[in-house]
Structure formats: C-alpha cells, structure tokens
N, C-alpha and C positions, 0 to 999 in steps of 0.2 A: 337244322334244316329249316328254311323259310317256308311259311305257308303260302300257297297260291290263293289268290283272292279273285272271285268272279265278280266283275263289275258290269254295270249297265243293265239295260232292260233285256231279259232273255226270252220274252214272249215271242211266239212264232207269228202271231197276227198283229197288225197295227191297231191300236186303240184310238177311237175318235171321241173326243170330249163332246158330249151332247146331253142336254138336260131336257127330258121329256117326262110328263106325268105317266104314271102306271098304276095298275092294280096288280096285286100278287095273291096267289092262293097256294098254300102249302098242302101237299097231297101225301097221304099215307094209305096204303092198301086200297087205292082207287077212290078214297073219300077226302073231301076238303076238310082239314082239321083246323086251319086258321087262315085268315085273310086280312088284307090291309092295303094301304096306299103308299106310294113313294115316288121318287124321281130318279131317273137314270143319271149316272155320273159319267160313264164312258161305255162305249160299245165296240166290239170287234166282230169278225165273222165267226168267232168261236165262243164268245162270252159277253156278259153284261155285268157291269158293276152298278149297283143302285143303293140308294139310301132308303131305309124303311122306318116306319113308326116304331116298330117293336123288334126285339131280337128274333132271329129266325134260325131254327136248328138245321143242321145239314140234312139233306134229303131232296125229294122231288118238289119242284115248284113250277107253277104256271104263271107267266107274266103277260098282261095285256097292256101294251104300250101305245099311247095315243100318238100316232104317227103325224108329222107336221104337214098333213094334207087336209085342207078345210074347204068347205063350201059355205060361204057366208061366215058364220061363227061356229058351225058345227063340224067336228071331225068326221071325215068320210071313210077313214081306214084305221085299223089297229094292227100292230105287229103282235102276233100271238106266239109266245115262246114257251116251250117245254124244256126243262133242263134240270140240273142238279146243283144244289147249293154246295159249293166247295169251301167257302169261307164266309163267316159272318162275324164282324168285329166293329170296332169304332170307326174303321175306314170304310165300311159299307158291306154289302152283301154281294159276293162274287158268284155268278151263276155260269156254269159251263153248259152251253146250248146243245141239245140233242136234236130237236126239231123246231121248225118255225113255219108260219105262213101268215099272209095278210088276209084280213076279213073286214066286213062291215062291222062297226061297233055295236055292242049291246046284246050278244048272244053267247054268254059264257058256257052254257050247257053244250051247245053245238061246238064251241071252241075246244072243250076238253075232249069230246068225242073225236074231233078231227085231228087233234094233236097226237092221238094214240097211234097213228100210222102214216103220217104224211110228211113230206119235205125234210128229209134227213139233211143235216148240215154237213156232216163229215162222214 
C-alpha cells in the first residue's frame, strides 16, 4: 500500500517576509531569565519567526519589535508581543503569539505589565 504524502505549506495564516530589529526576553515564573537581540524573518497574524544571538529554550517570551514608523531617525512605535517559543533551531526561533499591542519605545517594565492581559490575538 502506498504512503500518502502531505505537500505544500499547511499553515493557516499567510506569512510575510519582513526583517525588523527586535529585543527578546525569556520569562520563567514571571521573571526575565535571559534577554538578547535579533531580527524578524517572517510574521503572520499568529506567529513570528526570528533569528536570535543565542539558543532559546521553549517557553514564554516577550518580543519588542521596532516597527517601521519613524519620526526623523527615531522609531515612534514598537510592536510588543507575548507568546510561546514552539521551536528553536538553526532555522530560527518560532513564536506562537498570545497577545500583542503597540506602544511608544523604551518602557519594558510597562510592556510586561500590559502584556499580561491585553489584546488577545486568537
């Protein structure tokens, strides 16, 4: 009996290739246990793939993405994402989004507080 093969992209949301700078924070039990910088590879309404400096374990993560809106040379807005790392390998770090919002850059403490209960994606 022949095996059936699933081919093609089976994702439910379309992914958009976009390269933006970001900061990430890995969170365990409400505390930041590691942080770093990276660049997005692609984004969809349900997730983000990014490249990071270091390996990231599965678990909760906060992303602060420099959105391409500027005033002069200064970014005026960040996309703040809270989600779960579902894969981390040589291809990048895949994050399933749980919540997100836009904010003025530069207030990570407020960001973490706001992410705990706003803007559910799904």
